[in-house]
C-alpha positions, 0 to 999 in steps of 0.5 A: 329600229334600223336594219343593219346590212351585212355581206350575208344579208341583214339583221334588225334589232327588235327588242333590247333590254338588260336581260335579253336582245331579240333580232330578226335575221335575214340570210340571202340565198347562198349566203352564211354568216361566220362559223362562230361562238359567244362567251357571254350569251346563249341564243334560241332561233326560230326559223320563220321563213325559208330553209337551209343548213345549220352547223353546230359543233361541226354537225350539220343538219337541215332546217326549215320553217318552224324549226327551233334551234338552241345555241348554248354559250360557247357552242360553235354555230352557223346557218347557211341559206341553201334555198332560193328565197330568204332564210329568216329567223328570230333570234333571242339572246340571253345571258350577261352581255349582248354586244357584237364584240362577243363574236369569236369567228372560226370560219368566215367567207367575207374576210372578217377573221 
């Protein structure tokens, strides 16, 4: 499957089924995807490399290799790479729809709101 380049890093779809989608997401040092939520899916993230900050519903905590993060439907979320190496996590999406158009951006450093 192809790697998709974003201003904050990359993602690669690993598995796409009717019942789930799995991505490998790489956040470059100093970067962060938008602060966002979804109406039709929840997510489970497993950090497999690096460290950073995870903001969920306006609460920020540090994350690192081995952490498991649960993102329920409509929970606002964002991860920021605060380290010097790539922050990599595996994202498992489950729900009724997995399209990229189920992203509601609240804050974005790249002008995508």
